C-alpha positions as CSV (number, residue, x, y, z in Angstrom):
1,M,0.2,0.1,0.0
2,T,1.7,3.2,-1.1
3,T,1.9,6.6,1.9
4,P,0.3,9.0,0.9
5,V,2.4,12.2,0.2
6,T,1.1,14.5,2.8
7,E,2.0,11.5,5.6
8,I,5.2,11.3,4.4
9,A,5.8,15.2,4.3
10,V,5.2,15.3,8.2
11,N,7.8,13.0,8.9
12,F,10.5,15.6,8.2
13,V,9.9,17.1,11.9
14,A,11.8,14.0,13.2
15,E,15.5,14.2,11.2
16,R,15.3,10.8,9.2
17,T,18.6,9.9,7.8
18,E,17.8,6.8,6.1
19,V,15.8,8.0,4.0
20,K,16.6,8.2,0.7
21,G,16.0,10.2,-2.6
22,F,17.3,10.7,-6.2
23,I,19.9,13.4,-7.3
24,H,20.6,14.2,-10.7
25,S,23.6,16.2,-9.8
26,L,25.3,18.5,-8.0
27,E,27.1,21.6,-8.0
28,T,29.7,22.9,-5.9
29,G,30.3,26.9,-6.7
30,A,26.9,28.0,-8.5
31,A,26.8,31.7,-8.4
32,V,23.3,32.2,-10.1
33,D,21.2,29.8,-7.5
34,G,20.6,32.1,-5.2
35,P,22.7,34.5,-2.9
36,G,26.5,34.1,-2.6
37,V,27.8,31.1,-3.7
38,R,25.7,27.8,-3.3
39,F,26.2,24.2,-2.8
40,V,23.5,22.7,-5.7
41,F,21.5,19.7,-5.2
42,F,19.8,19.4,-8.5
43,T,16.9,16.7,-7.6
44,S,15.6,13.9,-10.2
45,G,11.8,14.0,-11.1
46,C,9.4,17.0,-12.4
47,Q,5.5,16.5,-13.9
48,F,6.0,19.8,-15.6
49,R,6.8,19.4,-19.5
50,C,8.2,22.6,-20.4
51,L,8.8,23.5,-24.0
52,Y,12.1,25.5,-22.8
53,C,13.5,22.8,-20.0
54,H,17.3,22.6,-20.6
55,N,17.3,19.6,-18.0
56,P,14.5,17.3,-19.5
57,D,17.0,14.3,-18.2
58,T,15.7,15.6,-15.2
59,W,11.9,14.5,-15.8
60,K,11.7,11.2,-14.4
61,L,12.0,10.5,-10.4
62,H,14.5,7.7,-10.6
63,H,17.0,8.5,-13.5
64,G,19.7,9.9,-10.8
65,R,21.7,8.8,-7.8
66,E,20.4,7.2,-4.9
67,M,21.5,8.5,-2.2
68,S,20.2,8.6,1.8
69,V,20.2,11.8,3.7
70,E,23.2,10.9,5.3
71,D,24.9,10.9,2.2
72,A,23.6,14.0,1.2
73,L,24.8,15.8,4.2
74,A,28.3,13.7,3.7
75,E,28.2,15.9,-0.1
76,L,27.9,18.9,1.6
77,K,30.0,18.4,4.7
78,P,33.5,19.3,3.1
79,Y,32.4,22.6,1.9
80,A,29.8,24.0,5.1
81,G,32.9,26.1,6.8
82,F,33.3,28.2,3.5
83,L,29.5,28.1,2.6
84,K,28.2,29.2,6.2
85,F,30.1,32.8,5.1
86,A,30.0,33.0,1.4
87,G,26.6,31.5,0.1
88,G,24.7,28.6,1.2
89,V,22.9,25.4,0.2
90,T,20.2,25.3,-2.7
91,I,17.9,22.3,-3.8
92,S,16.6,22.6,-7.3
93,G,15.5,20.5,-10.0
94,G,13.9,19.0,-11.4
95,E,11.1,19.7,-9.2
96,P,12.3,19.1,-5.1
97,M,8.9,18.9,-3.7
98,M,8.6,15.7,-5.8
99,Q,10.8,14.2,-3.1
100,P,9.2,15.9,0.4
101,D,10.7,13.8,2.5
102,F,14.4,13.8,1.5
103,V,14.4,16.9,0.8
104,G,12.8,18.5,3.8
105,A,15.2,16.7,5.8
106,V,18.2,17.4,3.8
107,F,17.5,21.4,4.7
108,K,16.7,20.6,8.4
109,G,20.1,18.9,8.1
110,A,22.0,21.6,6.7
111,K,20.6,24.2,8.7
112,E,20.9,22.4,12.2
113,R,23.9,20.7,11.1
114,F,25.8,23.4,9.6
115,G,23.9,26.7,10.3
116,L,23.6,27.3,6.7
117,H,21.6,29.4,4.5
118,T,18.7,27.4,2.8
119,T,17.0,28.1,-0.7
120,L,14.0,26.1,-2.2
121,D,14.4,26.5,-6.1
122,T,10.4,25.3,-7.4
123,Q,7.3,26.1,-9.3
124,G,5.3,25.6,-6.4
125,Y,2.9,23.3,-8.0
126,L,3.0,20.2,-5.4
127,H,2.9,22.8,-2.1
128,E,-0.6,21.7,-1.3
129,S,0.3,18.6,0.1
130,L,2.7,20.3,2.4
131,P,2.3,21.5,6.3
132,D,3.2,25.0,6.6
133,A,6.0,23.3,9.3
134,W,8.0,22.0,6.0
135,F,8.9,25.3,4.8
136,E,10.6,26.0,7.9
137,A,13.7,25.6,7.7
138,V,13.8,27.2,3.9
139,D,15.2,30.7,4.0
140,L,14.4,31.4,0.6
141,V,12.0,30.6,-2.3
142,M,13.1,30.8,-5.9
143,L,9.6,30.7,-7.5
144,D,9.6,30.6,-11.4
145,I,6.4,31.7,-12.4
146,K,6.3,30.6,-16.1
147,H,3.3,32.7,-17.5
148,S,0.7,35.1,-16.5
149,D,-2.2,33.5,-18.7
150,P,-3.8,30.3,-18.0
151,E,-3.8,28.8,-20.9
152,Q,-0.5,29.7,-22.4
153,Y,0.8,28.9,-18.9
154,K,-0.6,25.1,-19.4
155,K,0.8,25.1,-23.0
156,I,3.9,26.0,-21.8
157,T,4.2,23.4,-18.8
158,A,1.2,20.8,-19.0
159,Q,-0.1,21.8,-15.9
160,P,-2.4,24.4,-14.5
161,L,-1.2,27.9,-13.7
162,Q,-3.0,28.6,-10.5
163,P,-1.2,25.8,-7.5
164,T,0.9,28.6,-8.5
165,L,-0.2,31.5,-7.6
166,D,-1.6,30.2,-4.9
167,F,1.7,29.1,-3.7
168,A,3.3,32.7,-3.7
169,R,0.4,34.0,-1.8
170,R,0.8,31.3,0.8
171,M,5.0,31.9,0.8
172,A,3.8,35.8,1.5
173,K,1.5,35.2,3.7
174,M,3.9,33.1,5.7
175,G,6.3,35.8,5.1
176,K,9.2,33.6,3.5
177,K,11.6,35.8,1.2
178,M,11.2,35.0,-2.3
179,W,12.9,35.8,-5.6
180,I,10.6,35.4,-8.7
181,R,12.4,33.8,-11.9
182,Y,10.7,34.7,-15.3
183,V,11.9,32.9,-18.4
184,L,11.8,35.2,-21.3
185,V,10.9,33.3,-24.7
186,P,10.3,35.2,-28.1
187,G,7.1,34.6,-29.1
188,L,5.9,33.0,-26.1
189,T,6.6,34.8,-23.1
190,D,7.5,38.5,-23.9
191,G,3.9,39.9,-24.7
192,F,3.6,43.6,-22.8
193,D,0.1,42.6,-21.5
194,D,1.1,39.2,-20.2
195,V,4.4,40.5,-18.4
196,E,2.3,43.5,-16.9
197,R,-0.6,40.9,-15.6
198,L,2.1,39.3,-13.8
199,A,4.3,42.4,-12.6
200,D,1.1,43.0,-11.1
201,F,0.8,40.1,-9.6
202,V,4.6,39.7,-7.9
203,A,3.8,43.2,-6.5
204,S,0.6,42.3,-5.1
205,L,2.8,39.8,-3.0
206,G,4.4,42.7,-0.9
207,E,7.7,43.5,0.5
208,V,8.7,39.3,0.6
209,V,9.8,39.8,-2.8
210,E,13.5,40.5,-2.9
211,R,14.3,40.7,-6.4
212,V,12.9,39.4,-9.9
213,E,15.3,37.8,-12.5
214,V,14.4,38.0,-16.3
215,L,16.5,34.9,-17.7
216,P,17.0,35.0,-21.4
217,F,15.6,32.2,-23.7
218,H,18.9,29.8,-25.1
219,Q,19.4,27.0,-27.1
220,L,22.0,25.3,-24.4
221,G,19.6,22.7,-23.6
222,Q,18.5,21.5,-27.0
223,S,21.0,18.8,-27.5
224,K,19.4,17.0,-24.9
225,W,16.1,16.8,-26.1
226,T,18.1,15.6,-29.4
227,E,19.8,12.7,-27.0
228,L,16.4,11.3,-25.6
229,G,14.8,11.5,-28.7
230,M,12.2,13.9,-28.2
231,A,11.0,16.8,-30.1
232,Y,12.0,20.0,-29.3
233,E,9.2,22.6,-30.5
234,L,11.4,26.0,-30.0
235,A,14.3,24.7,-32.0
236,D,13.9,27.8,-34.5
237,T,13.7,29.9,-31.7
238,L,15.8,32.8,-31.0
239,P,16.9,34.3,-27.8
240,P,15.2,37.8,-26.9
241,S,16.8,40.8,-28.2
242,A,18.6,43.1,-25.6
243,E,15.8,45.6,-26.4
244,C,13.3,43.3,-25.4
245,V,15.0,41.8,-22.3
246,A,16.0,45.6,-21.0
247,R,12.1,46.2,-21.8
248,V,10.3,43.8,-19.6
249,R,13.1,44.2,-17.2
250,G,11.6,48.1,-17.2
251,Q,8.0,46.5,-16.5
252,F,9.4,45.1,-13.3
253,A,11.6,47.5,-12.0
254,A,8.4,49.7,-12.2
255,R,7.1,48.0,-9.8
256,G,10.1,49.2,-7.4
257,F,11.6,45.9,-8.1
258,F,15.2,44.7,-7.9
259,V,15.5,43.3,-11.3
260,S,18.5,41.4,-12.8
């Protein structure tokens, strides 16, 4: 009999280093996954099918290295002294909340054993299955919002928009610091009115939003789609122009955000 996710998620309150998860890859000196220098766990498994995903090899849950919480903390330990002052630890994906027991315990261990700043990089879709207590060991949420229009959002991700918006409001209500990420794709996410709508929504979240990151689309992940034998719909899409990037960043900046 399968254990419900809601039951699994609550187990993190007692540190369970025997819990195992699947890690796609690790990065020991990341500079774009949260404040400062980050140690990043990229988890396996994602229920989104984003048209511009640059890591489609993370979609399947068991396509990764299996490790226990203790294994994960052992990977982190040699860098912990430096990271405590230089940055911290980030758990990204894939989608980290697909492995709530494992990810929650790693965050808890990183915080309690090493005193590290912790960042969750997510699209927020699975939050309803997790209690507020799960987020106590998370210092910063990097939230990727793909589009402001529900139909376009589903076209891009194959999933509905509303759970992500609900997650953003939930984090704001909890007072959780957030960075909002927006991938800028010509012809798909660069519409002026769409960006205005998203900027207004983000502004409604209040001061918990520390910055907005506008991330220009690139083709660096196309080869992975080819290797996996998957059709890549955006093969002919060019990166956004400098003028387009400046315009979209300006739309967010007009609401008073620090934008990068």
